[in-house]
N, C-alpha and C positions, 0 to 999 in steps of 0.2 A: 504494499499501500504506499507507506512511504518513500522507498523506491522508485516507485512509478512517478508518483509525483517530483518524486529529486531528477527523473528521468527526462520529464518534460522542461524543466527549469534547466537542465543542462544542455538541450537541444535548441532553446531559446536563445541561448548567450552565446551559444555557437552560430545559430544562425547572423544575431546581432554583430558578433566578429565577424562573418564573412561579408555583413552590409557594412561595415567600416565604424559601426556605431560604437564598436567597444574595440580598444587595441589588442591586438594579437594575445600580449602577455598578461593580460587580466586575470587577476586572481579565479582561480576552479573552484574552488571552496564554495559551498553554497549551503547558506544557513536554513535548517526546515525544521520546524517542532510543529507538535500536536497543539491545537489551542486549548486554552483552557474551559475557556466558551465558547460553545458550537453553535454561538449566533453569531461568530467571527469567522466560520468555517470550521474545517476540520485540520487542513493544514497553514501554517503562517510563514511567510519565508521575509527576513529582512535582506536578500540579497541586493535592491534597489539600492537601497542606502549606503551597504555596503561599498556599493562599485559608484558610488556617482561621482565623487572624487576623481576615478580614474577618467569615467567616460565624460567627467567634465558637462553635466548636468544637474538639473535639480533632482531629487531622490525621486520622486511624485513623477514627474516625466520620463525617468528612467523606465520605474516599474508599469507605466503607460506602454511605451514600446517593449519591456518584455511580456506584457499581457500580449500584446498583440502579436508576438512571435511564438504566443505556445502553440505545439502541434493539437491536433482535436483529440480528444479522449475521452470514449464512453464512461470512463471514470470519472471524469469529472463534468458535474454538471453546471456550475459556474464560479468566474474568479472575480475576485472584486479588489480594489486597490482604496487601503483604509488610512487614515491618518497622513504622515508626510511620506509615505512610500512603502506601507507592506502590502506585501502581494498575498491574499486569502485565496485557500481554493477550498470550495464546495462540492464532496464527491457525491455521485448516485449511488441509491440504495444498491444497485448492481456491484459496484467497484467493493460493497462490502460482504455482499453475499457469494460474491465470486470466490474469498476465500476460501470457501466451503472445499469446494473440489480443487482449489493449489494445495490446502492441507492432505485430501486423501490423496493426491497425485505424489506428494512428495512424500508423505510419511512421517518416517526418523529424520527424514533429512531438512525437514521445514523447520526453519527458523536458521537453520545453519546458513554459511555465507566462506567466500574467499578473499575476507578482509585484509587478514594476513598474511593472504598465501604467499610462500618463498624465503616467508620469517621465520628465525628459530627462535624460540625462547626458552631457557633456561627457569622454573619452578623449585625452587630448595626451603622447604618446610618440614615443622616438625625439631628434625636434628638436634633431638633429646640426647643428655649426655647419657649413656648405658650402663647409669651408676642404679638403676631401679626401674621398676614400672612404669608405663605412662600413665599419667593421672589424669583427672576432668581438664586440667587446662592444657595441656600437650593436647586433649581430644578438639579442642578449641580449634586448635592451630591446623589440625591434620584435617577437620573438617571444612575449614574455610581456603586451606589451601592445595585442597583435592578440587574443590568446586570452581579456584579460580584459575586452575589448569584445567580443566574439563570447559569451562566459558571458553578460555582462548584457544583452545584447539576446536570448539565450535564455531569460532570466526576465523578459522581458516591458518593460525598459526601452530606450526610444528612444535610441539611442547616438549619437553625433557623435564621429567620429574627427578629431584634429588632430595636425597638422605644426607646430609653430612655426618659421620659416625665420629664423635670426639674419643677417639681410642686412645687418647695418648695423655700425659698431663697429670696432674696432681688428682684430680679428683678419681681418677680411674684407680691411684696408689691408693688412698684412702680407702676405696671400695676391698683392693684385693686384701691392704689390712684386715679392714673389719671383717671380712670372710675369713682369713686365718684365724683372728681372736674369736670367733664364734666356733672355729674348728678346734680349736684348742681347750674348749670349755667340752666339747665332746670328749678329749682326751681327759678330762680330771681336773683340769688348771681353773684358779678360781681367783679372780681379780677383776678390778673397776673395769668397766668398758668405757672407752673414752669417749666423752663429750662429744666430740665433733667427728663420729663413725657414723657410719651408715647402721642404721637400728631396724632395717624393716624386717617384716618376718621370710620375706624372699631371700634376705642374708643369712636367715638363720638356715633356710633350705639349702642354698647351696650349700652350707658349709656340712650340712648332715649328710647331701650325698658324696659331698668328699669325703667324710671321713668313713663311710660304708665303704666305700670303692678302695681308699690309698690307707686305710688303718693309720696307726701312728707314725707314718713316714713325714711328717711335718713337724711330729712334737718338739717343742722346745721349752725351755721350765719358766713360768711365769717369771719367778725371782731374775732370771738371766736375761729376761725383754726388758722389765720394767725397771730396772738398774739404772738412776743417775739420768732420769729422763727430766724433763722440766714440770713446771707443776701443771696439772691441768685444771681449767676450772670447774667446780660443782657445783650442781644447785640442788635444794630441794625438789619435793614433789609440786610444790607452788611454785617452782620456778626461780626460785629465789637463790643467791649465791651464799652458798656457806662456805667455801672455799677458792679465794682469787687463785687466779692462774691466767696463762696464757694460752687458750686452748687449739689455736692456730700454730704456735709453737711447738707445743704437746704432740699432735696428731703427726707432724711433720718431722719429730724427731722418731716418732713411731712407726713410722711409715720406712725412713732410714734403718732403723734397726732390725724392722722383719727383713729388710732386703739383704741386712749383712748377716744375719743368722739363718737364713734360708740360704741363701746363695743364688747366684743370678737363674740358675736350672727351677730348682725348686720354686723359685718366687716367680718366673715366668709364666709355671703352669697353673697356680692358683690366678693369678693375674689374666689369664687364658681362659681359664676357665669360667671364672664369673664373667666378662666381658661376655663371652662366646653364648653362654645362659642366658644372660638379660638381652643381648642383642635379638638371639632367637624368637625370646618373647615377644619384644619389641616389633618384629617382623609378623609374627603369627597376629597379634594384636592386632597391627594395622591392616592388615590382610582382611582378619575377619570385618573388619571395620570398613572396608570395601576403598582400602587405600592401597593403592601398589605403586611401588615406583620404579623407575629405570635404570637406577643406578645407586647403589651404596658405595657413597666416597670417603674412603679412611684418611683421616686425620695424619695417621702415620705415613701415610705414603709420601704425603709432603717432603718428610724427613728425609724418610730412606731414598728418595732420588733425587736430593738437593735442590728442591723447589724453594723452603723457606729461605736457605743461605745465598739461594740466586736472588729472591727475591731483594734481601737485605743488601747486598752489592748491587742489584741495581738502582736502588735507593741510596746508596751511599754515592754510587757514580754520577747521581742527578744533582748531588751535594745536598741531601735532606736527613742524612745519618751524623750523628756525634757522638763522640767519647765524651763521657762524663762518670766519674767514681766506680770506674770499672766496667761502665755497663755501654751499651749502644743504645741512643736513644733517636727516635724519629722525629723530625720537628713538624710535627702535624699542627702546630700554634701558626704556623705560616700559610695555613688551608682554614684558618678560623675556630680552629678547636683550641678549646680553653687550655691547654697544655698540651708539652711535648711526651710522645711515651716511650717506654721502654720497649726494645726490641729482641736484645738480648740480655741477660742479667751479669751481674760482674762473676759467676762461677761458669759461665758461657753457654747456660742454655737458653735456650730463643724462647720468648712468651707465647702463649695463646694469640694474643694480637699478631705477633708475626705469622704464625701459621695461616691466620685468618686471614692475612694480607696477602700469602703465597697462596691460597686457596683461591679468592677472588681474580687474579690474576691469573691464574688457572681457568678460571671458567671464561675470562674474554677470550684468552688463547685460543678453548676450541670453537670461536669462532660464534659465539651464540651473538645474534644481535639485540638482545635485550635479555637481563637476568635479572630475576626478580627474588629477591630475600622474603620470608615472610616469619618475624621474630616476637617474641615476646615484648610486649609493652617495656620492661624492665631494661631493653638493650636500647633505649631512644639513645641515650647519650653516645652510645657504640658508633651510631651511624656516620656523623660527620668525620670520624676518624678514619672510618674505613676509604670513605669515599674522597678522605684527602690522600690518604697513601695512592690510590691507583690513578688521581690527578698528579700525584709527584712523579709516577712514573710511564707520565705521556698519555695514559688511559682518559679516556671521556666518560668522567663518573656520571655523566647524567644517561648513561646505557645502565646503569646499576638501579633499582626502586628498591626500597625496602616499605611492605607494610607490615604495622605492629598490631600487635593483638594483644586486647586486654583482656584481663582474667575472666575465670567463668566461676560464678559463685553457686551453690548450690543449696536451693532453698526446700527442706522436706516440712510437710505440716506448718508451714509459715516459719520457718523459724532456721536459721542459716546452718547451712553441716560446716563444721568446722574441719580444716586440712592442714597439715605441714608436709613437708617432705623429709628432711633427714633424721626426724622421729620417727617415720613408717608409720602413721597415722592418715597419710592420704588415701581421699577414695580414687581407686582406679580408673580408668576409662573402660576396664574389662569391668568392674562392679558396675559403672552407669549404663554399659549396653545391657548387662545381665539384666537390670532393673527397669529401663524403658525403651530397651531395643534400640537395634541402629537407626533403623527411618527417625525415630523422635530424637536420638541423638544428633545424626546429622544434617535433622532439621532445623531445631534450636538452636544449633550452633552458630547459625549463618543467620539467623532472623535480623540480627541486628550489625549494623558496621562495626566491622573487627576493632578500629579505636576505641570503641565503646565499652564499656562494663556490660558483661551479659549475666543478670538474673534468669537462672536456669531452674523452673518450678517443675520439680521432679512429679508431683501430683497431678500437675497439668500436663506433662508429656505422658501420662499412663493412662489419664482420661478419656472416653470415648463419645466426646461432645463437640460440638460444633467451637467450643472455647479454644479446644484443641485444635491448632492450626493443621499440624501433617494428618490428624485422623479426620480433617475435615475435606480435604485435598483428595486424600486417597478414597473419601467415601464417593465423592464426587465421581472418578474413576469408575469406581465399583458398581454404579447406579446405573451408568450406562451398558455395563454388563450386564447385570439383572434384565435389562429393558431387552437386550439379545435375547436372552433366553426364556421372556415372556412370550417374545414375538416366537421362540421355536414351540413352545407350552401352547400358544394359540390354534399352532397350525398354520401360520401367516409366515410368508416369505418376504426380502426386502430386494427390491429391483435398483440396484445403485446408478444405474443410467439413468432411471424416471427421477430419482431423485436430484441427480445433478442436472436435471430438463428442468426444473420447477423450483428452482431456486428463488423465482419471484414470488413465492407465496409466503416467503419467511418476512412478515410484516408485523409481528405482532412486537409490541415496546421489549418485551423480556427478550425476544428475538434478535431485534436491532442493538439492543445492549449484549449481547453476548457476541454477535458478529466481530462488535467494534472491539472486544477485548481479545478475539482471536488475533484479529489483525493485528493487535499491537507486540504480539509475542517475538516476530524478528527483531524489532528494535529493544525490546528490553533485552533480549540476548545479547546483543551488539554494545548496547549502553555498560550493562552489568559487566560485559569483558573486559571493555576499554578504562571503565572505571573501578575493575577490581570489587567488584560490589554486590556478592552474591546475593544480601537482602534484597536487591531490587527484583529478582528475580523468586525469590520465596513469597515476596508480598504481592508481587502479581498473580502468581499458582494461587494464592490465596483470594482473591479478586474476580477469578476468574471459577476457582468455584463457587464462591456467592452469587455470581451470575448466572451459573450451571442451576444450582438447587435453587434459585428462585425462579427460574423458568421452568424449571422439573414441576416446581410445585405446586405453578399457574397453569400450566399447560398441558394435556395427555400428549404422548409421541407415540402411542398406537391406537391412531384416531380410526374411524372407518375408511374414509375415505385415503386410498391407495397413494396419492400423490404426495397429498400432505404429509403422510405417514413415511413414506420414503424420505420426502427431504427434511423432514424433522429427526429421522434417524442417522439421515447423514450429517448434521448440522450437532447432533449429539455424540457420532462418533468422531467429528471432526474435532470435536472439544476434548474426549480422552483421548487423541492422540496428541493434542497438545500438552496437556496434563503429564502423558506420560513421558513424553520431550522433557518438560520441564523440569520431572522428577529424577530423572537419570544424569542431567546433568547435576544435580542437588547430592545425587548416592543415594537416592530413595525409591524404596521400590513402589511398584504400580500394582495393588493386589486385584483380582476377578472378583474378591467375595470377601466383605467385612463382615 
């Protein structure tokens, strides 16, 4: 619908160029929007105002020239000029009715386009540290990232979905040490577990399996492990500090002690065991959530192939690395960052930031036209320093887009569900899925803009009512399927061709509303894709379902008149097809029976 009007305008402008009324290099972009008030038409364009200066004519005069050059169209009833030069298009009923046949012809392809054809985009999302199961916060990033990727693919981009595995660094060492300490408890050792260790039940589970398989192979007396360590911070059950200490220094010293006492071979075994167990669990969890990646990119490979050192050298050669207090610093303040950042510590170890720069440089070197990172909102301050590093190396930072996802807050029985990560008391994504189901989780996660906080009502997500948007939308799909079953039960048949030929019978106000809603779907997909806003599609599907339910409740579909019955069946099937297409992009199923 919009594409048709756009084409008419483009042809008119081409004619004006040929007539010499517009220069050949006049901008080709054509602003075109649906009107908020249909008394002003169905679509409005400000193209005359945009080109008036270029054409050296008053906007209204140019609008008249454009209107006169418009090709004839059965879909346009009339065109009017309003105000200083707005061009308003009034469409014919036939233009809206024709969308039914278009949907039936295109089926699953309806709403898809080739807008981004030939362009490669990488979408990296979730990328949670493999130090524990995915929690509900990761779930929002997963649903949002997967849907953004689906939308971009729907408008023609070649999408590469990627998970960056943080399988190196301090947190992984803390995990390995935590597993070993729980293993030692199976060996009969007794000690105070470090306040900054990983405490979740999954750590116990890995340690239990490790002991069952390897017995006492990694046994070391607790007295030998904890001798002469810094003082840990100790809190009571109320969270009050009862013994002051440096918990960070304590856990770091404990990691170093574990590495020394176990030796490289045994330590690496425990490290890899923890990493692979949790990473396999994350993969399974995401796969069951309908999130599948093209690549799982290991952070360790960056160091192993020399990419991190190469990146630091490239920054140094560009004049943006200097040495101070034995460490190497990236001069990110030269690009607007609040301060410079360490890329190599005084002990020679490169930082996580250095690995992240190398990873993003690698993305660009892989030839993506566009790179999208989806991060938690707490990474807000990290964005400018990554872009600064890319710019320092001569890359275009505008090719990197970072979308921030706010936390999801769970509510049950009107009360907020508490969660934390290190203590192990968090609500996992798997638990959420088991409670409300994949469909509700996927839909509820994308109902709001990613940068807005999300209040996730568990009771609403499980309810079977019109207040539950995903249930309401799926019910509209199932209702059409029910009509088809009733058709069969009544011994009636559907003549699709007869329905296609009698679209002019769709004159009821509820039918017109439904047709208008159906015609908007391709525009919604395109807008949602380019704006990276899945909530636009979620809201549209709810509006479409509302329009269909209102129509279904007011008008019989299986009427005695054969032609009217067939055309209403086609309208219902077109609605079902659009709901299915939209739900698929959101990662939500379309059940035949509710």
